[in-house]
N, C-alpha and C positions, 0 to 999 in steps of 0.2 A: 534503463536498467530494469531487471525483473523485480517484481514485488513479492514473488513467491519462489519456492524452490530453494536449493542450496545457494548460499552466498558465494559468489565467485571472488577468490582472493588472489592477490599478487603479493609476493614477498620481496622486499627490497633489502638486499644483503645476502651473503652466501656462506658466512662462517658459523661460529658456534651457536649464536642466538637464532640465526635464520634456520639452522637445522632443527633447533628446538621447536620453532614455529611450525615447520613442515611436519615434524614427527607428531606434534600435538594434534594438528588437523587430521593426520592420518589415523590417530587413535580414536577420535570422536568425529565420525564422518557424516552424521545425519544432518548437520546444520550448514556445513561449508565445505568447499573443495578448493584446493590451491590449483590455479590454472596457469600461473606464470611466476617466474623468478627473475630478478634483475640484479646484476652486479657488474662492475667494470673489470673485475679481476679475471683474466683469461683462464678458462677451465673450471673455475669455482662454481659458477651457476650451472654449467653443464653437468658437473658431478652431482650437485644437489638435486637437480632435475631428474637425473637418471636414478638416484637412490629412491626417490619418492614418486616417480611416475608423473612429474610435472610436465605438461605438454609444451610450454613455451618458455624460451630463454631470451633475455635481453641483456645487452651490455650498457645500455643507457636507460635509466629508470623512466625518463620522460617519454620514451617510446612505449614503455609498458603502460604508462598513465593514459596514453592515447587509445588504448584498447577499450572499446565501448562496453564490453561485457563485464569487465572487472569492476566490482562494487566496493571492495574494501582492500586496503593495502596495509601490510604490517611493516614497520620501519625498524630494521635490525642493522642499520649502518652505524658507523662511528658517531659519537655524540655531537661533534661539530656540524654534522650534516642533518641532524634531526629537524631543525627549524625549516631550512630551505626545502627539504623533501616534503615535509607536512604541508607547507604552504602551497607548493606545486600541486600535490595530491588533492588538496581541498579545492583549488581552482579548477582542477580537472573533474570535480564532482565526486571524488572518492571519499568514503569514510576512512578514517585513519586510526590504526592502532600503533602508538609510538612507544618504543622501548624506553625504559628508564635509563638515566635521568632524562626528563622531558627535553632538555636543551642545554645551552651554555649560559644564557643570561635571562634576566627577568624581562627585558625588552623582547627577546625572542619568544618567551612564554606568552606574553601578552599578544604578540602578533599572531602566533599560532592559534590561540584561543579565539581571537577576534576574527581571523580569516575563516576558520571552520564555522563559526557561528553565522557569519555573513553569507557563506556559501551553502548553508543548510545541511552540512555534513557533521557527523559525530567525530569528536576527538577523544579517543579512549586511551588511557594511560596504562601501560602493561606492567602492573604491579602484581605479580603472581602470589605474593603473601596474602592478598585478600581472598585467595582461592585455595590456599594450602589446606588440605582437609583437617590436619591436627590443629592448625591455628584457627580455622573456622569453627571447629568444635569448641575450642577454648572461648572464643568470642560468644558463641551461642550460650554457653554456660554463664559467662559474665553478664550478658544481656538479660538472662533470666533471674539474676540476682544471686547467683551461687556464692559469690565472694563478697557481697555487700558493696560498700562504696570503695571503688578502686583508688589506690594511692600511688602505685608503682607498677609500671610495665617495662620489661626489658626485652630487647632483641639483639642477638649476636650472630654474626656471620663471619667466619674466619677460614682462611686457607692460605696457600703459599704463592698466590699470584694469579692473574687473569689468563684466559686462554689465548687471546689474540695480542699481537705485538703492539697494535695501536694504543692499547690502554696505558702503556708505559709513557707514551708521548703526550704530555699535558696540553700541547697545542691542539691535539685531536680529541682528547678525553675531557679536558677541563680541570682535571684534578686527579688525585690518587685514589686510595681505597675509600675514603669518605664519599667522594663523588660516585664511585663505582658501586659501592655496597651500602654506605651510610644512607643512601636514598631509600633503600629497602626499609631499614629500621625506622627512619623518620616517618615514612608513610604508614608503616605498621602501627606504631604507637598512636599516631594521629587517628587512624581508622579504628583501632581497637577501643579507644576511649570515646568514640563517638564524634570525632572531628571538633573538639573544643578549640578555642583560640589558643595558639601558642604564644606564651608571653615572653619567654626568654630562652636563649641558647648559650651553653657553656661547653667549650670543646677544647680538647687537647689532641695534638697529633705530632707525629715525627716520622722520619725516614730512618729506620734502624737496620734493615737487612738489604734492601735493594737500591742503595744509593748510587751504584754503578750503572743502573738501568734507567732510573727516573729521578726527576726532581719532585715528583709527587710523593705524598705521604704514604707509608705502607702499614701504618697502625693508627687507629684513632678511637677516642672515647668521647661521646657527646651526651650531655644532659639537657633535656627539654623540660621546661616548666610550663604546665598547662593551666588554663583557667579551671577553677573547681578544685584546686589544691591537689593536683596529681602530677607525677613526674614520669618521664620516659628516659630510659638509658639505652643508648645505642653503642654497641662495641663492634669494631671491624678490624680485620687484619689481612694483609697479604704476606705476613711474616710467620704464619703458623704452619708448621709442617704436619704431615700426616693425613692430608685430604680435607675435605669440607667438614666444617662444624657449624651447624645452624640450629639455634634454639631460642626459646622464649621462656620468660618467667612472668607471672601475673600475681600481684598481691593486692588483697582487699582487706578491709577491717573484719570481714567474716570468713575469710578463706584464701586459698591460693591454688595455683596450678602451674606445672612445668610441662614443657613439650620440647623434646629433642627430635628434630626432623628426621634423623637417620636411625637412631636407636629405636628399636621396635619395628623398624622396616628393614632390618638387616639380619644377616645370618652370621653369627660368630664363626670364623673359619680360620683354620691353620693349614698352611701349605708350605712344604719345603721347596716346591718347584715354581710356584706362582701360576697365575692364570690371566685371562684377558682383561677383565674390568671389574673393579670393586665398587667405586663410588666416585663422583665428580672430584677432580683435583687430587686423587690418591695417586702417588707416583709409581708404586709397585705393589705387588700382591703376594710376595713371599712372607712367611711368618704369619702372625695373627693379623687378620683383616676383617672388615665387616661389609661384605658385598650386599648391596641393596637390591630390591626388586621393585618393579613398577615405579621406577625413579621419577619419571616426568609426572605421573599421576600423583605421587606423594608430594611433589613440589607444587602441583596445582595448575600446571601449564595447559593441559588439554581442557580442563574446566574453564579456565580463563578464556581461551580462544573460542570455545563453544558459546560462552556467555556473550562475547563481543559480536559474534555472528548473529545470535538471537536479538541483540540490540539493533543491528541493522534492519532486521525484519520487524522491529517494533514489538517483540515478544517480551522484552525485558528492558529495564532502565539501567544505564551504565553504572556499575559500582565503582569504577576507577576512571576518573575524568581528567581532562586537561587542567581543570582547576586544582585537582589534587596534586598533579605534577607541579603546578606553580607554587603551591604551598611548600612542597619539598624544595623547590629551587630557592626560595627565600631563606629557608633554614640552612641550606648548603652555604649560601652567601654568609649568613650570620655565623655559621660554624667556623668557616675559614677566618673570618674577622676575629672571632673569639680566640682562636688558636694563636693569632698574631699578637693580640693585646693581653691575653691571659685573663680577660674579664668576661662577665656575662654581657651578652648583646640582646637588647630588648627588641622585640618585634612590634610594629612593622619596621623592616630594615631594607632600604633600597638605595644603596650608593650608586652614583652615576659613573659612567665610563668604564665599567667592568667588562673585560673581554673574556676572562676565564675566572671561575670562582676561586681557583687556587691562587690567583694573583693577589687576592686580599690577604693571603698568608705569606706567600713567597713570590713576590713579583719577579718576572723574567728580567734578565739583564737588559738594560736599555729601554724598558717600559716606563 
């Protein structure tokens, strides 16, 4: 592999998240270039490659991993495939960017981390909230002491459901909205507070709107207690109509800050007729809407992918690692257990024989 020049990237997956990866690399081109995409779905990788000028298409990701010039792969496949793809990639000598959540089980997380370490490749965890400009600014102010000692950090992400059909199938996803988006808030609070030990998890969840589509939860509230007498609150929903809502609140003994990811990056708009696109998950554009601009930049995706490419070249140290993903995985376990029992769950928490985190809350029939 080259030690200089642009990092050659292969994307594994061809749906929504894979498109975000491709678009992000296309926005920030100085550090990396996407040279291949792999997906078993006929027509999908070809379409993605055509949109972004990606020269090589594979229907078996293992054939892509055999390409000697590819240095880093991004994993944008369904959750149940994350571990096997990561391990195969590491054994092929590729650095790995794995989408959230890291995997399905703690055993998988440990195997992914161990394999990448033994193979001498980086395992980087694709948590874009570590790179979201508004949220990065809030953390910079907090780290400078603007709010004094922090005692409460909140992160909320809500909309009316995921993009791809596989998310509804807990066999492939591992859970519902808490697995899908709670992982963002868990990682955010942990990162924002400086990665202190998480002492306990209390979670409530239910399926209120989408029971005909999934046995996964479509709304969840999670409270994390951290060492140092600080609390994180994570709220998530697949039951909120009106498009994406993503925000944070930070409270300290000497101040506070709020950040709404979309407001301030949107144009208040009224249209009798509607138009093409307003914001992620918004179902229509008639009436009052808030179309955003530079959406991927405001989320932090291009900055995230640029950072990971620079890590491959040794220019930066990874800000989001497999170890971060494992912390999140353990909290997901504890959250589903807490929702089942109605009680706080102390960490560390490592039950045996778990196939899917959701099974701790709502076991499948016959399991």
